[in-house]
N, CA, C, O and the ligand as a Tripos MOL2 file, in Angstrom:
@<TRIPOS>MOLECULE
protein
  257   255    65     0     0
PROTEIN
NO_CHARGES

@<TRIPOS>ATOM
      1 N         -23.0650   31.3050   32.5150 N.3       1 MET1
      2 CA        -23.8320   30.6750   31.4160 C.3       1 MET1
      3 C         -25.2750   31.1690   31.4740 C.2       1 MET1
      4 O         -26.0180   31.0030   32.4410 O.2       1 MET1
      5 N         -25.5740   31.7530   30.4120 N.am      2 ALA2
      6 CA        -26.9330   32.3270   30.2320 C.3       2 ALA2
      7 C         -27.9440   31.1430   29.9480 C.2       2 ALA2
      8 O         -27.7140   30.2730   29.1070 O.2       2 ALA2
      9 N         -29.0530   31.1900   30.7050 N.am      3 THR3
     10 CA        -30.1110   30.1640   30.4690 C.3       3 THR3
     11 C         -31.2310   30.7230   29.9710 C.2       3 THR3
     12 O         -32.1540   30.0170   29.5640 O.2       3 THR3
     13 N         -31.2750   32.1110   29.9450 N.am      4 THR4
     14 CA        -32.5870   32.6950   29.3850 C.3       4 THR4
     15 C         -32.7310   32.7370   28.0390 C.2       4 THR4
     16 O         -33.8660   32.8080   27.5670 O.2       4 THR4
     17 N         -31.5680   32.6990   27.1880 N.am      5 THR5
     18 CA        -31.8470   32.7550   25.8400 C.3       5 THR5
     19 C         -31.3420   31.5030   25.2090 C.2       5 THR5
     20 O         -30.3000   30.9750   25.5990 O.2       5 THR5
     21 N         -32.0720   31.0150   24.2290 N.am      6 LYS6
     22 CA        -31.6430   29.7000   23.6050 C.3       6 LYS6
     23 C         -32.2140   29.7880   22.0930 C.2       6 LYS6
     24 O         -33.3980   29.7280   21.7610 O.2       6 LYS6
     25 N         -31.1290   29.9380   21.2920 N.am      7 THR7
     26 CA        -31.5060   30.1100   19.8640 C.3       7 THR7
     27 C         -31.7790   28.6680   19.2860 C.2       7 THR7
     28 O         -31.0360   27.7040   19.4730 O.2       7 THR7
     29 N         -32.9270   28.6580   18.5720 N.am      8 VAL8
     30 CA        -33.2870   27.3550   18.0450 C.3       8 VAL8
     31 C         -33.2750   27.5630   16.4580 C.2       8 VAL8
     32 O         -33.5440   28.6220   15.8920 O.2       8 VAL8
     33 N         -32.9470   26.4740   15.9000 N.am      9 TYR9
     34 CA        -33.0870   26.5340   14.4490 C.3       9 TYR9
     35 C         -34.2960   25.7290   13.9910 C.2       9 TYR9
     36 O         -34.3590   24.5390   14.3000 O.2       9 TYR9
     37 N         -35.1520   26.2380   13.3550 N.am     10 ILE10
     38 CA        -36.4530   25.6510   13.0780 C.3      10 ILE10
     39 C         -36.4840   25.2500   11.6840 C.2      10 ILE10
     40 O         -35.7940   25.8600   10.8670 O.2      10 ILE10
     41 N         -37.2360   24.2600   11.3310 N.am     11 LYS11
     42 CA        -37.5150   23.7190   10.0370 C.3      11 LYS11
     43 C         -38.4060   24.6880    9.2170 C.2      11 LYS11
     44 O         -39.5580   24.8440    9.6210 O.2      11 LYS11
     45 N         -38.0200   25.3250    8.1640 N.am     12 GLY12
     46 CA        -38.8190   26.1910    7.4350 C.3      12 GLY12
     47 C         -38.6540   27.6430    8.2030 C.2      12 GLY12
     48 O         -37.7830   27.8760    9.0410 O.2      12 GLY12
     49 N         -39.5670   28.4850    7.7970 N.am     13 LYS13
     50 CA        -39.6450   29.7920    8.3550 C.3      13 LYS13
     51 C         -40.9000   29.9750    9.2060 C.2      13 LYS13
     52 O         -41.9980   29.4620    8.9900 O.2      13 LYS13
     53 N         -40.5620   30.7840   10.2010 N.am     14 ARG14
     54 CA        -41.7580   31.1520   11.0200 C.3      14 ARG14
     55 C         -41.8900   32.5820   11.1730 C.2      14 ARG14
     56 O         -40.9030   33.2950   10.9950 O.2      14 ARG14
     57 N         -43.0480   33.0910   11.4970 N.am     15 SER15
     58 CA        -43.2990   34.6040   11.4950 C.3      15 SER15
     59 C         -42.9420   34.9730   12.9470 C.2      15 SER15
     60 O         -43.4240   34.3620   13.9010 O.2      15 SER15
     61 N         -42.0910   35.9820   13.0760 N.am     16 CYS16
     62 CA        -41.7180   36.5600   14.4160 C.3      16 CYS16
     63 C         -42.9400   37.2000   15.0120 C.2      16 CYS16
     64 O         -43.6950   37.9390   14.3800 O.2      16 CYS16
     65 N         -43.0900   36.8430   16.3550 N.am     17 GLY17
     66 CA        -44.1560   37.4760   16.9800 C.3      17 GLY17
     67 C         -44.1390   38.9830   17.1950 C.2      17 GLY17
     68 O         -45.1650   39.5930   17.4970 O.2      17 GLY17
     69 N         -42.9830   39.5610   17.0370 N.am     18 VAL18
     70 CA        -42.8080   40.9850   17.3930 C.3      18 VAL18
     71 C         -42.8200   41.7120   16.0910 C.2      18 VAL18
     72 O         -43.6440   42.6130   15.9370 O.2      18 VAL18
     73 N         -41.9220   41.3830   15.0720 N.am     19 CYS19
     74 CA        -41.7620   42.1760   13.9210 C.3      19 CYS19
     75 C         -42.4230   41.4730   12.7060 C.2      19 CYS19
     76 O         -42.3560   42.0160   11.6030 O.2      19 CYS19
     77 N         -42.9920   40.4100   12.8490 N.am     20 GLN20
     78 CA        -43.7330   39.7300   11.9170 C.3      20 GLN20
     79 C         -42.8950   39.2030   10.6670 C.2      20 GLN20
     80 O         -43.4570   38.7800    9.6570 O.2      20 GLN20
     81 N         -41.5950   39.2560   10.7990 N.am     21 SER21
     82 CA        -40.7570   38.8150    9.8040 C.3      21 SER21
     83 C         -40.6170   37.3250    9.7300 C.2      21 SER21
     84 O         -40.6350   36.6420   10.7540 O.2      21 SER21
     85 N         -40.4730   36.7950    8.4930 N.am     22 MET22
     86 CA        -40.4160   35.3080    8.3570 C.3      22 MET22
     87 C         -38.8510   35.0220    8.5620 C.2      22 MET22
     88 O         -38.0610   35.4930    7.7430 O.2      22 MET22
     89 N         -38.3790   34.2380    9.6720 N.am     23 LYS23
     90 CA        -37.0840   33.8920    9.9860 C.3      23 LYS23
     91 C         -36.9000   32.5500   10.1390 C.2      23 LYS23
     92 O         -37.8280   31.8470   10.5400 O.2      23 LYS23
     93 N         -35.6930   32.0400    9.8420 N.am     24 GLU24
     94 CA        -35.4380   30.5580   10.0730 C.3      24 GLU24
     95 C         -34.8510   30.2720   11.3860 C.2      24 GLU24
     96 O         -34.9630   29.1540   11.8890 O.2      24 GLU24
     97 N         -34.1850   31.3040   12.0070 N.am     25 ALA25
     98 CA        -33.6320   31.0770   13.3520 C.3      25 ALA25
     99 C         -34.0830   32.1070   14.2820 C.2      25 ALA25
    100 O         -34.3180   33.2740   13.9660 O.2      25 ALA25
    101 N         -34.1960   31.5680   15.5310 N.am     26 GLY26
    102 CA        -34.6270   32.5260   16.5430 C.3      26 GLY26
    103 C         -35.0070   31.7980   17.8890 C.2      26 GLY26
    104 O         -34.5340   30.7020   18.1900 O.2      26 GLY26
    105 N         -35.8290   32.4400   18.6130 N.am     27 LEU27
    106 CA        -36.1510   31.9160   19.9610 C.3      27 LEU27
    107 C         -37.5620   31.3210   19.9160 C.2      27 LEU27
    108 O         -38.4910   32.0000   19.4790 O.2      27 LEU27
    109 N         -37.7410   30.1150   20.3410 N.am     28 SER28
    110 CA        -38.9200   29.6060   20.3990 C.3      28 SER28
    111 C         -39.4980   29.4420   21.8570 C.2      28 SER28
    112 O         -39.0400   28.6100   22.6410 O.2      28 SER28
    113 N         -40.5160   30.2770   22.1590 N.am     29 LEU29
    114 CA        -41.1590   30.2040   23.4780 C.3      29 LEU29
    115 C         -42.5200   29.6710   23.4600 C.2      29 LEU29
    116 O         -43.5070   30.3890   23.2920 O.2      29 LEU29
    117 N         -42.5630   28.4890   23.6210 N.am     30 GLY30
    118 CA        -43.8160   27.8090   23.5390 C.3      30 GLY30
    119 C         -44.3230   28.0400   22.1540 C.2      30 GLY30
    120 O         -43.6400   27.7000   21.1880 O.2      30 GLY30
    121 N         -45.5680   28.6410   22.0060 N.am     31 SER31
    122 CA        -46.1170   28.7730   20.7010 C.3      31 SER31
    123 C         -45.6210   30.1170   20.0600 C.2      31 SER31
    124 O         -45.9530   30.4090   18.9110 O.2      31 SER31
    125 N         -44.8170   30.9330   20.8270 N.am     32 LEU32
    126 CA        -44.3510   32.2000   20.2770 C.3      32 LEU32
    127 C         -42.9540   32.0480   19.6810 C.2      32 LEU32
    128 O         -42.0830   31.4320   20.2950 O.2      32 LEU32
    129 N         -42.7360   32.6070   18.4880 N.am     33 PHE33
    130 CA        -41.4070   32.6030   17.9050 C.3      33 PHE33
    131 C         -40.9280   34.0190   17.8840 C.2      33 PHE33
    132 O         -41.6460   34.9280   17.4690 O.2      33 PHE33
    133 N         -39.6630   34.2150   18.3520 N.am     34 LEU34
    134 CA        -38.9610   35.4610   18.3860 C.3      34 LEU34
    135 C         -37.7310   35.4050   17.4670 C.2      34 LEU34
    136 O         -36.8890   34.5300   17.6710 O.2      34 LEU34
    137 N         -37.5820   36.2740   16.4820 N.am     35 CYS35
    138 CA        -36.4870   36.1770   15.6730 C.3      35 CYS35
    139 C         -35.2730   36.7510   16.3380 C.2      35 CYS35
    140 O         -35.4260   37.4800   17.3180 O.2      35 CYS35
    141 N         -33.9860   36.4550   15.8430 N.am     36 GLN36
    142 CA        -32.8400   36.7760   16.5150 C.3      36 GLN36
    143 C         -32.6660   38.3550   16.4920 C.2      36 GLN36
    144 O         -32.0690   38.9380   17.3970 O.2      36 GLN36
    145 N         -33.1800   38.9590   15.4910 N.am     37 ASP37
    146 CA        -33.0230   40.5410   15.5080 C.3      37 ASP37
    147 C         -33.7440   41.0470   16.6930 C.2      37 ASP37
    148 O         -33.2230   41.8350   17.4830 O.2      37 ASP37
    149 N         -35.0600   40.5460   16.8230 N.am     38 CYS38
    150 CA        -35.8250   41.1150   18.0560 C.3      38 CYS38
    151 C         -35.3170   40.5980   19.4380 C.2      38 CYS38
    152 O         -35.4230   41.2600   20.4710 O.2      38 CYS38
    153 N         -34.8010   39.4590   19.3730 N.am     39 GLU39
    154 CA        -34.1880   38.9080   20.6050 C.3      39 GLU39
    155 C         -33.0100   39.8610   21.1510 C.2      39 GLU39
    156 O         -32.9060   40.2620   22.3100 O.2      39 GLU39
    157 N         -32.1120   40.1490   20.0370 N.am     40 GLN40
    158 CA        -31.0710   41.0810   20.4400 C.3      40 GLN40
    159 C         -31.4930   42.4570   20.7750 C.2      40 GLN40
    160 O         -30.9360   43.1400   21.6350 O.2      40 GLN40
    161 N         -32.5190   42.8440   20.0490 N.am     41 GLU41
    162 CA        -33.0050   44.2540   20.3530 C.3      41 GLU41
    163 C         -33.6440   44.3380   21.7810 C.2      41 GLU41
    164 O         -33.4800   45.3040   22.5260 O.2      41 GLU41
    165 N         -34.3530   43.2810   22.0750 N.am     42 ILE42
    166 CA        -34.7770   43.2950   23.5050 C.3      42 ILE42
    167 C         -33.6860   43.2850   24.5830 C.2      42 ILE42
    168 O         -33.7170   44.0280   25.5630 O.2      42 ILE42
    169 N         -32.7010   42.3730   24.3270 N.am     43 MET43
    170 CA        -31.6450   42.3280   25.2900 C.3      43 MET43
    171 C         -30.8540   43.6650   25.3740 C.2      43 MET43
    172 O         -30.3160   44.0060   26.4270 O.2      43 MET43
    173 N         -30.8010   44.3460   24.3430 N.am     44 ARG44
    174 CA        -30.0660   45.7200   24.3680 C.3      44 ARG44
    175 C         -30.9220   46.8610   24.9250 C.2      44 ARG44
    176 O         -30.3910   47.8160   25.4910 O.2      44 ARG44
    177 N         -32.1990   46.7650   24.7710 N.am     45 LEU45
    178 CA        -33.1070   47.7870   25.2020 C.3      45 LEU45
    179 C         -33.1200   47.8510   26.7740 C.2      45 LEU45
    180 O         -32.9350   46.8780   27.5040 O.2      45 LEU45
    181 N         -33.3530   49.0700   27.1660 N.am     46 GLU46
    182 CA        -33.5290   49.1820   28.7120 C.3      46 GLU46
    183 C         -35.0320   49.3140   28.9540 C.2      46 GLU46
    184 O         -35.7170   49.9090   28.1230 O.2      46 GLU46
    185 N         -35.5530   48.8080   30.0080 N.am     47 PRO47
    186 CA        -37.0250   49.0100   30.4180 C.3      47 PRO47
    187 C         -37.2620   50.4410   30.4640 C.2      47 PRO47
    188 O         -36.4400   51.2110   30.9600 O.2      47 PRO47
    189 N         -38.4140   50.8340   29.9390 N.am     48 GLY48
    190 CA        -38.6980   52.3060   29.9280 C.3      48 GLY48
    191 C         -38.6880   52.8730   28.5130 C.2      48 GLY48
    192 O         -39.4110   53.8110   28.1800 O.2      48 GLY48
    193 N         -37.8300   52.2560   27.6940 N.am     49 GLU49
    194 CA        -37.6950   52.8010   26.2170 C.3      49 GLU49
    195 C         -38.9740   52.3800   25.5390 C.2      49 GLU49
    196 O         -39.6350   51.3780   25.8140 O.2      49 GLU49
    197 N         -39.2230   53.2480   24.6510 N.am     50 ASP50
    198 CA        -40.5530   53.1180   23.8140 C.3      50 ASP50
    199 C         -40.5410   51.7350   23.1210 C.2      50 ASP50
    200 O         -41.5270   50.9980   23.1240 O.2      50 ASP50
    201 N         -39.3260   51.4170   22.5080 N.am     51 ALA51
    202 CA        -39.2230   50.2740   21.7000 C.3      51 ALA51
    203 C         -39.3270   48.9650   22.5800 C.2      51 ALA51
    204 O         -39.9250   47.9640   22.1840 O.2      51 ALA51
    205 N         -38.7410   49.0460   23.7200 N.am     52 TYR52
    206 CA        -38.8560   47.9170   24.7090 C.3      52 TYR52
    207 C         -40.2230   47.6150   25.0360 C.2      52 TYR52
    208 O         -40.6540   46.4610   25.0490 O.2      52 TYR52
    209 N         -41.0010   48.7630   25.3340 N.am     53 GLN53
    210 CA        -42.3870   48.5420   25.6640 C.3      53 GLN53
    211 C         -43.2180   47.9410   24.5260 C.2      53 GLN53
    212 O         -44.1400   47.1520   24.7290 O.2      53 GLN53
    213 N         -42.8250   48.3740   23.2930 N.am     54 THR54
    214 CA        -43.4460   47.7800   22.1450 C.3      54 THR54
    215 C         -43.2980   46.3660   21.9790 C.2      54 THR54
    216 O         -44.2010   45.6330   21.5760 O.2      54 THR54
    217 N         -42.0500   45.9630   22.3220 N.am     55 CYS55
    218 CA        -41.8050   44.5250   22.2390 C.3      55 CYS55
    219 C         -42.4240   43.6690   23.2910 C.2      55 CYS55
    220 O         -42.8150   42.5260   23.0530 O.2      55 CYS55
    221 N         -42.5100   44.2710   24.5160 N.am     56 VAL56
    222 CA        -43.0170   43.6270   25.6810 C.3      56 VAL56
    223 C         -44.5710   43.5530   25.4810 C.2      56 VAL56
    224 O         -45.1660   42.5850   25.9550 O.2      56 VAL56
    225 N         -45.2220   44.4780   24.8370 N.am     57 ASP57
    226 CA        -46.5900   44.5720   24.6220 C.3      57 ASP57
    227 C         -46.9290   43.4120   23.6050 C.2      57 ASP57
    228 O         -47.8490   42.6130   23.7810 O.2      57 ASP57
    229 N         -46.1480   43.4140   22.6120 N.am     58 ALA58
    230 CA        -46.3540   42.4090   21.5510 C.3      58 ALA58
    231 C         -46.3360   40.9230   22.1870 C.2      58 ALA58
    232 O         -47.1710   40.0500   21.9500 O.2      58 ALA58
    233 N         -45.2630   40.8140   23.0050 N.am     59 LEU59
    234 CA        -45.1670   39.4130   23.6670 C.3      59 LEU59
    235 C         -46.2310   39.0540   24.5800 C.2      59 LEU59
    236 O         -46.6070   37.8910   24.7330 O.2      59 LEU59
    237 N         -46.7580   40.1380   25.2400 N.am     60 LYS60
    238 CA        -47.9270   40.0460   26.2060 C.3      60 LYS60
    239 C         -49.2090   39.5810   25.4120 C.2      60 LYS60
    240 O         -49.9880   38.7190   25.8190 O.2      60 LYS60
    241 N         -49.3150   40.2390   24.2770 N.am     61 ARG61
    242 CA        -50.5510   39.8800   23.4520 C.3      61 ARG61
    243 C         -50.5310   38.4340   23.0930 C.2      61 ARG61
    244 O         -51.5550   37.7540   23.1600 O.2      61 ARG61
    245 N         -49.3390   37.9360   22.6980 N.am     62 LEU62
    246 CA        -49.3010   36.5950   22.3040 C.3      62 LEU62
    247 C         -49.3630   35.6150   23.4180 C.2      62 LEU62
    248 O         -49.8130   34.4860   23.2190 O.2      62 LEU62
    249 N         -48.9340   35.9930   24.5780 N.am     63 TRP63
    250 CA        -48.8660   35.0300   25.6170 C.3      63 TRP63
    251 C         -50.3180   34.9710   26.4160 C.2      63 TRP63
    252 O         -50.6510   33.9970   27.0910 O.2      63 TRP63
    253 N         -51.0580   36.0470   26.2580 N.am     64 ASN64
    254 CA        -52.4180   36.1880   26.8820 C.3      64 ASN64
    255 C         -53.4260   35.4230   26.0490 C.2      64 ASN64
    256 O         -54.6110   35.4020   26.3790 O.2      64 ASN64
    257 ZN        -38.5520   39.8530   14.9610 Zn       65 ZN65
@<TRIPOS>BOND
     1     1     2 1
     2     2     3 1
     3     3     4 2
     4     3     5 am
     5     5     6 1
     6     6     7 1
     7     7     8 2
     8     7     9 am
     9     9    10 1
    10    10    11 1
    11    11    12 2
    12    11    13 am
    13    13    14 1
    14    14    15 1
    15    15    16 2
    16    15    17 am
    17    17    18 1
    18    18    19 1
    19    19    20 2
    20    19    21 am
    21    21    22 1
    22    22    23 1
    23    23    24 2
    24    23    25 am
    25    25    26 1
    26    26    27 1
    27    27    28 2
    28    27    29 am
    29    29    30 1
    30    30    31 1
    31    31    32 2
    32    31    33 am
    33    33    34 1
    34    34    35 1
    35    35    36 2
    36    35    37 am
    37    37    38 1
    38    38    39 1
    39    39    40 2
    40    39    41 am
    41    41    42 1
    42    42    43 1
    43    43    44 2
    44    43    45 am
    45    45    46 1
    46    46    47 1
    47    47    48 2
    48    47    49 am
    49    49    50 1
    50    50    51 1
    51    51    52 2
    52    51    53 am
    53    53    54 1
    54    54    55 1
    55    55    56 2
    56    55    57 am
    57    57    58 1
    58    58    59 1
    59    59    60 2
    60    59    61 am
    61    61    62 1
    62    62    63 1
    63    63    64 2
    64    63    65 am
    65    65    66 1
    66    66    67 1
    67    67    68 2
    68    67    69 am
    69    69    70 1
    70    70    71 1
    71    71    72 2
    72    71    73 am
    73    73    74 1
    74    74    75 1
    75    75    76 2
    76    75    77 am
    77    77    78 1
    78    78    79 1
    79    79    80 2
    80    79    81 am
    81    81    82 1
    82    82    83 1
    83    83    84 2
    84    83    85 am
    85    85    86 1
    86    86    87 1
    87    87    88 2
    88    87    89 am
    89    89    90 1
    90    90    91 1
    91    91    92 2
    92    91    93 am
    93    93    94 1
    94    94    95 1
    95    95    96 2
    96    95    97 am
    97    97    98 1
    98    98    99 1
    99    99   100 2
   100    99   101 am
   101   101   102 1
   102   102   103 1
   103   103   104 2
   104   103   105 am
   105   105   106 1
   106   106   107 1
   107   107   108 2
   108   107   109 am
   109   109   110 1
   110   110   111 1
   111   111   112 2
   112   111   113 am
   113   113   114 1
   114   114   115 1
   115   115   116 2
   116   115   117 am
   117   117   118 1
   118   118   119 1
   119   119   120 2
   120   119   121 am
   121   121   122 1
   122   122   123 1
   123   123   124 2
   124   123   125 am
   125   125   126 1
   126   126   127 1
   127   127   128 2
   128   127   129 am
   129   129   130 1
   130   130   131 1
   131   131   132 2
   132   131   133 am
   133   133   134 1
   134   134   135 1
   135   135   136 2
   136   135   137 am
   137   137   138 1
   138   138   139 1
   139   139   140 2
   140   139   141 am
   141   141   142 1
   142   142   143 1
   143   143   144 2
   144   143   145 am
   145   145   146 1
   146   146   147 1
   147   147   148 2
   148   147   149 am
   149   149   150 1
   150   150   151 1
   151   151   152 2
   152   151   153 am
   153   153   154 1
   154   154   155 1
   155   155   156 2
   156   155   157 am
   157   157   158 1
   158   158   159 1
   159   159   160 2
   160   159   161 am
   161   161   162 1
   162   162   163 1
   163   163   164 2
   164   163   165 am
   165   165   166 1
   166   166   167 1
   167   167   168 2
   168   167   169 am
   169   169   170 1
   170   170   171 1
   171   171   172 2
   172   171   173 am
   173   173   174 1
   174   174   175 1
   175   175   176 2
   176   175   177 am
   177   177   178 1
   178   178   179 1
   179   179   180 2
   180   179   181 am
   181   181   182 1
   182   182   183 1
   183   183   184 2
   184   183   185 am
   185   185   186 1
   186   186   187 1
   187   187   188 2
   188   187   189 am
   189   189   190 1
   190   190   191 1
   191   191   192 2
   192   191   193 am
   193   193   194 1
   194   194   195 1
   195   195   196 2
   196   195   197 am
   197   197   198 1
   198   198   199 1
   199   199   200 2
   200   199   201 am
   201   201   202 1
   202   202   203 1
   203   203   204 2
   204   203   205 am
   205   205   206 1
   206   206   207 1
   207   207   208 2
   208   207   209 am
   209   209   210 1
   210   210   211 1
   211   211   212 2
   212   211   213 am
   213   213   214 1
   214   214   215 1
   215   215   216 2
   216   215   217 am
   217   217   218 1
   218   218   219 1
   219   219   220 2
   220   219   221 am
   221   221   222 1
   222   222   223 1
   223   223   224 2
   224   223   225 am
   225   225   226 1
   226   226   227 1
   227   227   228 2
   228   227   229 am
   229   229   230 1
   230   230   231 1
   231   231   232 2
   232   231   233 am
   233   233   234 1
   234   234   235 1
   235   235   236 2
   236   235   237 am
   237   237   238 1
   238   238   239 1
   239   239   240 2
   240   239   241 am
   241   241   242 1
   242   242   243 1
   243   243   244 2
   244   243   245 am
   245   245   246 1
   246   246   247 1
   247   247   248 2
   248   247   249 am
   249   249   250 1
   250   250   251 1
   251   251   252 2
   252   251   253 am
   253   253   254 1
   254   254   255 1
   255   255   256 2
@<TRIPOS>SUBSTRUCTURE
     1 MET1         2 RESIDUE 1 A MET
     2 ALA2         6 RESIDUE 1 A ALA
     3 THR3        10 RESIDUE 1 A THR
     4 THR4        14 RESIDUE 1 A THR
     5 THR5        18 RESIDUE 1 A THR
     6 LYS6        22 RESIDUE 1 A LYS
     7 THR7        26 RESIDUE 1 A THR
     8 VAL8        30 RESIDUE 1 A VAL
     9 TYR9        34 RESIDUE 1 A TYR
    10 ILE10       38 RESIDUE 1 A ILE
    11 LYS11       42 RESIDUE 1 A LYS
    12 GLY12       46 RESIDUE 1 A GLY
    13 LYS13       50 RESIDUE 1 A LYS
    14 ARG14       54 RESIDUE 1 A ARG
    15 SER15       58 RESIDUE 1 A SER
    16 CYS16       62 RESIDUE 1 A CYS
    17 GLY17       66 RESIDUE 1 A GLY
    18 VAL18       70 RESIDUE 1 A VAL
    19 CYS19       74 RESIDUE 1 A CYS
    20 GLN20       78 RESIDUE 1 A GLN
    21 SER21       82 RESIDUE 1 A SER
    22 MET22       86 RESIDUE 1 A MET
    23 LYS23       90 RESIDUE 1 A LYS
    24 GLU24       94 RESIDUE 1 A GLU
    25 ALA25       98 RESIDUE 1 A ALA
    26 GLY26      102 RESIDUE 1 A GLY
    27 LEU27      106 RESIDUE 1 A LEU
    28 SER28      110 RESIDUE 1 A SER
    29 LEU29      114 RESIDUE 1 A LEU
    30 GLY30      118 RESIDUE 1 A GLY
    31 SER31      122 RESIDUE 1 A SER
    32 LEU32      126 RESIDUE 1 A LEU
    33 PHE33      130 RESIDUE 1 A PHE
    34 LEU34      134 RESIDUE 1 A LEU
    35 CYS35      138 RESIDUE 1 A CYS
    36 GLN36      142 RESIDUE 1 A GLN
    37 ASP37      146 RESIDUE 1 A ASP
    38 CYS38      150 RESIDUE 1 A CYS
    39 GLU39      154 RESIDUE 1 A GLU
    40 GLN40      158 RESIDUE 1 A GLN
    41 GLU41      162 RESIDUE 1 A GLU
    42 ILE42      166 RESIDUE 1 A ILE
    43 MET43      170 RESIDUE 1 A MET
    44 ARG44      174 RESIDUE 1 A ARG
    45 LEU45      178 RESIDUE 1 A LEU
    46 GLU46      182 RESIDUE 1 A GLU
    47 PRO47      186 RESIDUE 1 A PRO
    48 GLY48      190 RESIDUE 1 A GLY
    49 GLU49      194 RESIDUE 1 A GLU
    50 ASP50      198 RESIDUE 1 A ASP
    51 ALA51      202 RESIDUE 1 A ALA
    52 TYR52      206 RESIDUE 1 A TYR
    53 GLN53      210 RESIDUE 1 A GLN
    54 THR54      214 RESIDUE 1 A THR
    55 CYS55      218 RESIDUE 1 A CYS
    56 VAL56      222 RESIDUE 1 A VAL
    57 ASP57      226 RESIDUE 1 A ASP
    58 ALA58      230 RESIDUE 1 A ALA
    59 LEU59      234 RESIDUE 1 A LEU
    60 LYS60      238 RESIDUE 1 A LYS
    61 ARG61      242 RESIDUE 1 A ARG
    62 LEU62      246 RESIDUE 1 A LEU
    63 TRP63      250 RESIDUE 1 A TRP
    64 ASN64      254 RESIDUE 1 A ASN
    65 ZN65       257 GROUP 0 **** ****
C-alpha cells in the first residue's frame, strides 16, 4: 500500500507548482499543488535526470 501518493480532488482548479497548468485533480502537499501529470512524471523519473532535477528544484522553491 503506497502511502506517499494521495490524489486529491479539489474544488475548482489550482495552478500546478511545477508545470503551472491549471488542473482539477492532483496532489496537495500543504500549500503546494502538484498535478497528476507531474506526479506521474516524477514517479517515472530517475534521480539524476534533468527533468527530475527540474521538478525537484521547482518543489524546493515552493517549500522554502
Ligand atoms: Zn504539473
